[in-house]
DRENMARBA-910200 format. One record per residue (C-alpha): x, y negated, z negated; residue in one letter. Coordinates in steps of 0.02 Angstrom, whole numbers, plus 32768, in hexadecimal, padded with zeros to 4 digits. Layout:
% DRENMARBA-910200
XYZA...
This chain:
% DRENMARBA-910200
290A18F417C8M2872188917C4F287617D71786H27D9177B175CA27E216C6178EI2754165D1744I273715B0178DQ26FE15371706A26F9147A16EDR26A513FA167CM266F13851709G25D213D4174CS255D1354178DK24BB13AF1761R24F213EE16B5L2595139C1677P25FB14081602G259514A1161BK262B151A1617S265214EE1560L259F14B9152CK25921517148AN24F715691444Y250415C713A0K25BF15A313A7K25D615FC144CI25E815B61500S25C3160515A7P2681160915CFL26AA165F152DE261D16E51548I2665170815F7L2719171415BBC26F01787152BK268517F8159AR271718061615L279118321588K272718D0156EK2749190B161EI27F0196B1628K27FD196116E9K280918A216D9V28C2189216AES28C617D216A7K28461743168BI286C169916D3I280415FF16C5V281C158E175BA27F014DB1728T282114311768T28A413AC1742K2823132F1708E283312EF1659K2785132D1625K27C113DF1647D284313D415BED27B9141E1555K27B614BA15C0I287314CC15B0V286514B914F6K27DF154014F2F284B15B7155AC28DE159F14E3K286C15BD144DT282E16651489I28D3169214E2K2895168F1595I290216631628N28D315C01682Y290015601722F28E014A8174ER28C414751801G285614121875S27A613DF1840S275B13D718EBA27C1145A1946N279614F618DEV27E0156A1963L288815151949D28721527188ER285315E418A0Y28E715F61915Y2956159B189CG291D15FF1808A293116A51863A29E11673189FK2A19163F17F0K29DF16DD179BF2A11174F1831K296017901842S294E181F18BEK2893184018A9E282417AD1876I277B17B31825I2726170E1844R26B016D717B7L26691634177DT264215F316CAA258E15D4170CD257716921701N25A616CD1650P254817711654F25A917CC16D9I2576188716D9D25FF18FE16A9K25B819901707K25A8192D17ABT265918E7179BL26A71994177CI264519DB1813K2688194E187FM273919621840I27311A1A186BN26F219F5191CL27681966193EK27FF19C71982K279B19EA1A23K277B19351A47F27CD18861A4FD273418361A03Y26A0187B199DI260F1823194EA2566184A1902N250817AB1932T255C176119CFY2532174B1A5BP247C172C1A31L23FD17741A23P242D17CF1981A23D818511917T243518251879Y23F8179E1801P243616EC180FD24B916E71785G2504179617A8S2576175A1834D261C17B5184AI269917A818D9E273B180918E5I27C517EA196AF287D180C197BN29021783197CF292417981A36E286B17751A5AT287316D719EAL291716A21A3CK28C816B11AEBE283016541AB2T289615C61A61H28F815B81B06K286115B11B7AN27CC15671B19A27A614B71B59R26FA14851B29L26D4142F1A84P265914B71A57S26DC153D1A73E275714E51A00K26D514BE197AE2681156A1976H271E15D5198CV26DD166B19E9T266C16241A6FF26F5163E1AEDY271616F31AB6M266417301AC9W264716DB1B6BQ26EF170A1BBFS26FD17A61C29K27B317B61BF7K279018151B51F274618BE1B28K26B618921AB6K263118EA1A4CK259718AB19F2K254F19261974I2495193A195FD2432195218BFL23B019C0190CG2323195718C7K230C189C18E8N232E1832184DY2365179B18ABS22D8172F1862K231D174617B3I238F16B51787R2400169F16F0Y248C16391736T24AD159416DCI24A214FD174CD241D14891703T23DE145A1654L234C14D3166AE23C6155D1696D2428153515F4Y238515421591K236F15F115DCL2420161D15ABF23F415EE14F7K2359165B1505F23C316EF153BI244016D214ADV23AF16C8142ED2364176C1471S23F917D81447F246317FC13AFD24FC178913ACK2575181A13C6K25121869144EK251417CA14B8I25C217FE14EEF258718A31532S24D4188E1570I24BA18D3161DS2469188516B8M23D81902169EQ23C218C015E8D23AD180C162DI233D184416BCI22CA18A0163FK22CA180715CAL229D1788164FL221E17FD16A1S21C117FD15FCH21D4174515DCN21A216F4167BK21711650162AK22291631160DQ224C163116C9T21B715CC170CL222D153A172AY228C159F17ACQ21FD1595182FK224414F21869K22F21538187DL234815A11904N23E815FB18FFR244115841979T240614DD193BF24B414B518EEG250414CA199BW24A7143A19EEK252613B119C3P25B414171A0EA255714341AADF253613781AB8E25F4135E1AABK260B13DE1B37D259C13731BADK260612D91B88I26A8133A1B9FF266A13821C47K263D12D31C86R26E2128B1C55K274F13181C97T26ED135A1D2DN26F114001CD3F26C514991D3AK
């Protein structure tokens, strides 16, 4: 059975509180959870948050909408995932983030159906990707997570969970391709400008439909409203990784890492 584990916290540096930042009485995290509830092959939804006081709000939210939750490390997200998967006895794990509320149902089901042939499957990693930034899905089994948790050493591998997986030769991996390159389309939520785009997407659809719109619906919307995405010219898909890579450099100097 497939368990969706969603990483979410209130302490984002670029956009604090974004997971539960309500617009029209709905937050990105709630949209994602309600969209996942519509997918029968997802047997359990778990929100993996931190032990920090500010994340009590996320726990309260989970209890309100009757979603499982786990509290773990703030910095070591890999350890948080491992702890959540161990607690809930997850065998197959779908890794998602609250930054990406509009996960595509069709893509997720396709990946679930392909997963049995692989230890790790993704639609955006390793880069380059053909899928939009905001459609990211990764699926891996518990043994792959356990091996990664045991062997990952770099700060970037612990913060970004799957870096070790998709760079290691130990695992049988698959990255699916969209056929057409939509990688320049972005609807992830990482900055205030991204959140404004999130509001534009919500405004563009009927309130009930927001829980079922597809990736193609959003691609079509943004392709016809390019003014809404002009701010993205200064962004790239990996700019959020830079702090972790700087930590890697310090770690390597201190430990003579090879």
